[in-house]
C-alpha positions, 0 to 999 in steps of 0.5 A: 582727881578732884578739884581742891580748893582753899580760900585765904582768909583775913590774908591768912595765907599760912593758915591756907597752905596748911589747910592745902596741905592737909587736904592734899595728903587725905586725897592720897595725891602724895602717897600716888606721887612716892609711888611713882618716882620708882618702879615697884617690882610686881612682888612689892606691888602684891605685898604692898596691897595686902598690907593695905588690905590687912590694915584696913581689915584690922581697922574695920574688926577694931571699929566693929564693922562686920566683914 
């Protein structure tokens, strides 16, 4: 996990919180916490990984990357 740092400018804490949430979301922390909250069966794990791979593949094809 990498260090996240947000600077508060002109006492605008609301904006800093929004920026922090966006950085945490892009880092994938919310997703990892949600997955760790409950047990995931091995078959569900494989199915989820396959769906994620298919999604990444579709996005790559749409953007025109060679696969």
